[in-house]
C-alpha positions as a Markdown table, in Angstrom:
| # | Residue | x | y | z |
|---|---|---|---|---|
| 1 | Met | -120.3 | -23.9 | -59.8 |
| 2 | Asp | -122.1 | -27.0 | -58.3 |
| 3 | Phe | -119.7 | -29.7 | -57.1 |
| 4 | Pro | -121.0 | -33.3 | -56.7 |
| 5 | Arg | -121.2 | -34.5 | -53.1 |
| 6 | Phe | -120.0 | -37.9 | -52.0 |
| 7 | Leu | -120.7 | -40.2 | -49.1 |
| 8 | Val | -118.2 | -42.6 | -47.8 |
| 9 | Ala | -119.0 | -46.2 | -46.6 |
| 10 | Ile | -116.3 | -48.2 | -45.0 |
| 11 | Leu | -117.3 | -51.8 | -44.8 |
| 12 | Leu | -115.9 | -54.0 | -42.1 |
| 13 | Pro | -116.9 | -57.4 | -40.9 |
| 14 | Val | -116.7 | -57.4 | -37.1 |
| 15 | Gly | -113.2 | -58.6 | -36.3 |
| 16 | Lys | -113.5 | -59.9 | -32.7 |
| 17 | Trp | -116.9 | -60.3 | -30.9 |
| 18 | Ala | -117.3 | -62.8 | -28.2 |
| 19 | Ser | -113.5 | -63.1 | -28.1 |
| 20 | Leu | -113.5 | -65.1 | -31.3 |
| 21 | Pro | -111.2 | -64.1 | -34.1 |
| 22 | Leu | -112.7 | -63.5 | -37.6 |
| 23 | Gln | -110.8 | -62.9 | -40.8 |
| 24 | Gln | -111.2 | -59.2 | -41.4 |
| 25 | Leu | -111.2 | -57.5 | -44.8 |
| 26 | His | -111.5 | -53.8 | -45.4 |
| 27 | Trp | -113.1 | -51.8 | -48.3 |
| 28 | Ser | -113.9 | -48.2 | -48.8 |
| 29 | Cys | -116.7 | -47.1 | -51.0 |
| 30 | Phe | -117.3 | -43.6 | -52.4 |
| 31 | Val | -120.8 | -42.9 | -53.8 |
| 32 | Arg | -122.3 | -39.8 | -55.4 |
| 33 | Glu | -125.2 | -38.4 | -53.4 |
| 34 | Gly | -128.4 | -39.7 | -54.9 |
| 35 | Asp | -126.9 | -42.8 | -56.4 |
| 36 | Pro | -127.8 | -46.3 | -55.3 |
| 37 | Val | -125.3 | -48.5 | -53.4 |
| 38 | Thr | -125.4 | -52.1 | -52.3 |
| 39 | Leu | -123.5 | -53.4 | -49.2 |
| 40 | Glu | -122.9 | -57.2 | -49.2 |
| 41 | Cys | -121.7 | -59.6 | -46.6 |
| 42 | Ser | -121.2 | -63.4 | -46.7 |
| 43 | Ala | -119.8 | -66.2 | -44.7 |
| 44 | Ser | -118.6 | -69.7 | -45.7 |
| 45 | Gly | -119.1 | -72.9 | -43.7 |
| 46 | Lys | -122.1 | -73.9 | -41.7 |
| 47 | Thr | -125.2 | -71.8 | -41.7 |
| 48 | Phe | -125.5 | -68.9 | -39.3 |
| 49 | Val | -128.9 | -68.3 | -37.8 |
| 50 | Asn | -128.7 | -64.5 | -37.5 |
| 51 | Met | -126.9 | -61.8 | -39.5 |
| 52 | Tyr | -126.8 | -58.0 | -38.9 |
| 53 | Trp | -125.6 | -54.8 | -40.5 |
| 54 | Tyr | -124.6 | -51.9 | -38.2 |
| 55 | Lys | -123.7 | -48.3 | -39.0 |
| 56 | Leu | -121.3 | -46.1 | -37.1 |
| 57 | Pro | -122.0 | -42.5 | -38.2 |
| 58 | Met | -119.0 | -40.2 | -38.9 |
| 59 | Glu | -120.0 | -37.7 | -36.2 |
| 60 | Lys | -117.8 | -37.4 | -33.2 |
| 61 | Asp | -119.1 | -39.5 | -30.2 |
| 62 | Ala | -121.6 | -41.3 | -32.5 |
| 63 | Ser | -123.1 | -44.5 | -31.3 |
| 64 | Met | -123.4 | -47.7 | -33.4 |
| 65 | Gln | -126.8 | -48.1 | -35.0 |
| 66 | Leu | -128.5 | -51.4 | -36.0 |
| 67 | Val | -129.5 | -51.1 | -39.6 |
| 68 | Val | -130.9 | -54.5 | -40.4 |
| 69 | Tyr | -131.3 | -57.9 | -38.7 |
| 70 | Ser | -132.1 | -61.1 | -40.5 |
| 71 | Val | -132.6 | -64.8 | -39.7 |
| 72 | Glu | -131.3 | -67.3 | -42.4 |
| 73 | Gly | -134.1 | -67.8 | -44.9 |
| 74 | Gly | -136.4 | -65.2 | -43.3 |
| 75 | Lys | -137.5 | -61.7 | -44.0 |
| 76 | Ala | -135.1 | -58.8 | -43.1 |
| 77 | Asp | -136.1 | -56.5 | -40.3 |
| 78 | Ile | -134.9 | -53.0 | -41.2 |
| 79 | Glu | -134.8 | -50.5 | -38.3 |
| 80 | Lys | -137.4 | -47.7 | -38.5 |
| 81 | Glu | -135.1 | -44.8 | -39.3 |
| 82 | Phe | -133.6 | -46.7 | -42.3 |
| 83 | Arg | -136.8 | -48.1 | -43.8 |
| 84 | Asn | -137.5 | -45.3 | -46.2 |
| 85 | Arg | -134.5 | -45.8 | -48.4 |
| 86 | Phe | -132.8 | -49.0 | -47.3 |
| 87 | Gln | -133.9 | -52.4 | -48.7 |
| 88 | Ser | -132.9 | -56.0 | -47.9 |
| 89 | Asn | -134.2 | -59.4 | -49.0 |
| 90 | Gly | -132.9 | -61.0 | -45.8 |
| 91 | Thr | -130.3 | -63.7 | -45.4 |
| 92 | Arg | -130.0 | -66.4 | -48.0 |
| 93 | Asn | -127.1 | -68.9 | -48.1 |
| 94 | Asn | -125.1 | -67.0 | -45.5 |
| 95 | Arg | -125.4 | -63.7 | -47.5 |
| 96 | Leu | -127.0 | -60.5 | -46.3 |
| 97 | Ser | -127.1 | -57.5 | -48.6 |
| 98 | Val | -128.5 | -54.0 | -48.0 |
| 99 | Lys | -129.3 | -51.6 | -50.8 |
| 100 | Ile | -129.6 | -47.8 | -50.3 |
| 101 | Asp | -131.8 | -46.5 | -53.0 |
| 102 | His | -130.7 | -42.9 | -53.0 |
| 103 | Ala | -127.6 | -42.3 | -50.9 |
| 104 | Leu | -127.5 | -39.2 | -48.8 |
| 105 | Leu | -124.5 | -37.5 | -47.2 |
| 106 | Asn | -125.8 | -38.5 | -43.7 |
| 107 | Asp | -125.5 | -42.2 | -44.8 |
| 108 | Ser | -121.7 | -41.7 | -44.6 |
| 109 | Gly | -120.1 | -43.9 | -42.0 |
| 110 | Thr | -118.5 | -47.2 | -41.2 |
| 111 | Tyr | -120.8 | -50.2 | -41.8 |
| 112 | Phe | -120.2 | -53.4 | -39.9 |
| 113 | Cys | -121.5 | -56.9 | -40.9 |
| 114 | His | -121.9 | -59.2 | -37.9 |
| 115 | Lys | -122.6 | -62.9 | -37.6 |
| 116 | Pro | -122.9 | -64.0 | -33.9 |
| 117 | Phe | -121.0 | -67.1 | -32.9 |
| 118 | Gln | -123.2 | -70.1 | -32.5 |
| 119 | Ala | -122.2 | -72.6 | -29.9 |
| 120 | Asn | -121.2 | -76.0 | -31.3 |
| 121 | Arg | -120.7 | -74.7 | -34.8 |
| 122 | Asp | -117.6 | -74.0 | -36.8 |
| 123 | Leu | -116.6 | -70.4 | -37.1 |
| 124 | Pro | -116.2 | -69.5 | -40.8 |
| 125 | Pro | -114.2 | -66.4 | -41.9 |
| 126 | Ala | -116.3 | -63.3 | -42.4 |
| 127 | His | -116.1 | -61.7 | -45.9 |
| 128 | Thr | -117.5 | -58.3 | -46.8 |
| 129 | Glu | -117.7 | -57.6 | -50.5 |
| 130 | Pro | -117.0 | -54.2 | -52.1 |
| 131 | Cys | -120.1 | -52.1 | -52.5 |
| 132 | Val | -121.7 | -52.0 | -55.9 |
């Protein structure tokens, strides 16, 4: 009997970088292996210049990996190891989404959305939307 395999994506906006509090919301996402999944992150308030998605694999002692980096209004820069199956249209209106075309078991992990603090700007709350 062949059982379906699932990957787990836990989506977290970074809660405290540069010692600045951000509103943190949590979601878990279960996806069948081979299915597509979209991870979305947005912020309200003034425009952020840069937005990032990071992945922390589930393996013990794993290191955080940069998945995608984007400048507001610009093209997304997807890291080499993710380019084959991950897509992003870049940051638009303080939103950065990443689509995984065919999710694999090794895509399992915790995904973090990060918007660095910009000096002399208001710090809006971070908001990560459930994966689709």
